[in-house]
N, C-alpha and C positions, 0 to 999 in steps of 0.2 A: 544592788546587783541586778543586772538586766535579767528579766525572765527568760527561761529557756524557750528557744525556737527549734524548729526541725527543717532539714533541707535533705531531699531525696533525690539522687542522682540515678539516671540509667547508667549502665557500664558502657557497652559496646557503642562506639561512635560518639561517647559523651565524656566519659572519665578517661577511656583509653582510645587511641587513634587507630582504630581498627575493630574487627570483629572475630570473636574467637572461633565460632563455628566455621569460618572461612579460613582462618589460619590452620585450623586442624585439617579441614577437607582438602585444602591445597597441598598438604604435606603428604596425605595419603590417597590422592587421585580420587577424591569423592566430590570434588566441587560441583560437577554436572549433576550429580544425583542430588545434591542438597539444593540446588537451584530448581530442580524439577519438582521437588517436594514443596518449596516455597512458592512455586508458581501453580501449584495444584488446585487452589482455591479451597482447600480444607480449612477448617477452623485452626486458629492457632495452636491450640493445645494438641490436636492431632498432628499437626506438623512437627511439633516438639517431640512427640513420641516416635515418629517415624525417623526424624533425624537422629535420635538418641541411638535407635537400632542400627544405624549405619556404623557408628562408632564402636559397636561390640568387638571386643578383642583389644582395642587400644589400652594402653597402660596410663597409671596415675603420672608417671613420668613423661608420657606423651602429652598429657594435659597441661603440666606444669612447664614443660618446655615451650608449648604453643602460647601460654599466656605470657611467660616471660619475654617473648619475641615481640610483644606488641607494646609500643611506647605509651606512656601516659600522654593524654592530650596537653597541649602547650598551656603552661602556667597552672596546671591541675593542682600542684602542691600549695602554690600561692593562695588559690581560691580556698582550699580547705582551712588553711592557717588563718586567712581573714575571717571565715565564718566562724571558726572556733573562738576567736577573739570576741565575736558578737553573741557568743553562748548559744550557738546552734549545736544540736545533735545531729550528726551527719551519717547517711548510709547509703547503700546501694539497693535499689529495688530493679531487679533484672530478669528478663526471661531467659538468660544464659544459665550457667551452672555454678552451684555453690563453691565447687573445688577452685574456679577462676575468681569468682566475686569475692571469696574469703581471701583469696591471695592478694587482691587489690586492696580490700579493707584492711587488711593487716599492715600492708605497706603504707597505707595513708593514715592509719590510726583512726578508723571509722568506728561508729558506734553500733551498727546494725547491718544485717544482709538479708535480703530475701531473693530466692532464686530457685531453680530446679535442682534436685538431688539426683545425680546419677548414681546408680547402684554400682559398687565395686567390690569384687571378690577376689582375694588373692592377688591385689594390686592391678587387676584388669577390669575395664568396664564390660558389663554384662550385656548392654543394650537396653536395659529397663531404667526408667526415670520415674521419680516421684515428684508430682507437680503440686505446688501449693494452691493452685487455682484462687478461688475467692470470689470470683464474679458471680457464681451461683447463690452467694450468700447475701448479696447486695443489689442483685439484679442489674449488674453492670453490662453493658453493651460489648465489652472487648472480648470476652470468651478465649482468652489466651491462657497460657499455662501458669502465668504469674499475674493475676489481676493487680495492676499497680496502684489503682485508686483504693482497692480493699486494703493493701498493705500500707500504703501512705496513712490511712485512717487508724489502722492498727498500731503503728509505731507512734503517731502522734498521741493516741490515748495512753499507750505505754509510757511515753515520757512525760505525760501531763500537759502537752503542748495543744492549745486550741488550733483548729484547722486555719483560722484567720493568720496564724504565726508560722505558716509553713510555705516552703518554696519546693518546686518540683522542676527538674531539668531533664530533657530527653530529646531525641532526634528523629523518631520514626513514629508511625500511626499507633505501635503498641503502647506508646507513652501518652497518648491523648487523654485517656481516662484520669491518669495522674496529673497531668499539667492543668487539665480543666478543673480538678477538684481542689488543687491547692490554691491557697491566697495568691500566690505569684507563680505562674506556670511559664517556663521559658522553653522555646524551641531552639535547640542549639545546632547549628549547621543542619537544618532540616533536610532528611533524605526523601521525603515524599511530600505531595502537595496537601495531603490531609492535615499533617501536624503544622505545616506552615500556615494553614488558615484556621487552626484551633486556637491560637492566641496571638495577641498583638505585641508579645515581647518575644522577639526572634533576633538571634545572634547569627550573622552571615559570614563571620570570619572565624577561621580555626583556632581562636584563642578563648580559652574558657574564662579568662579575667573578665572578658566583656559581660558575663553573667552578673557580675557584681553591680553593673550599671542598674540593676533592677532590684538590688538588695538594699533596704534602709539601714 
């Protein structure tokens, strides 16, 4: 039997064709405030905290409705099926929220999820968020709410997979530390110049199946 390998995917803009934060923000007239926070220049973890505060009072149903409204990226399910046949452990490492990433992971039958945990009391978001971080433990440059390099390494160890047998796929600069650490790092439909320049493995068409061009 082929030894286990590991594939880590970003969620927003990678496994799903959209971004949860904006799906929520546009429904509740918060898009301008979200963009102001994202343009503030604050470290990523501070932005995550500020954005979570904007969503205080929204309900679990609001979150579920928003994530259901975003389609999977073209051929997403085919890619997961193909990787599964090659004995990959597959999961999501996202700086979005566990309530959404867990929904997508359940839909696709994935093995693990790392994301931010929104506090929910009596079915409503309180505006507080628990961030896994991780960069402070390994000296990573990212300083975002979910250090994707840290969690890639964590899950690889947990599944007994050498880092040489990992693949990571993402679309923004928040994914750079993960795609540079993985043996195979793929920039999928890169949304900024930093990630486009962070790897020589780039997919420029909105079809996740093209990721398999880099998988042995």
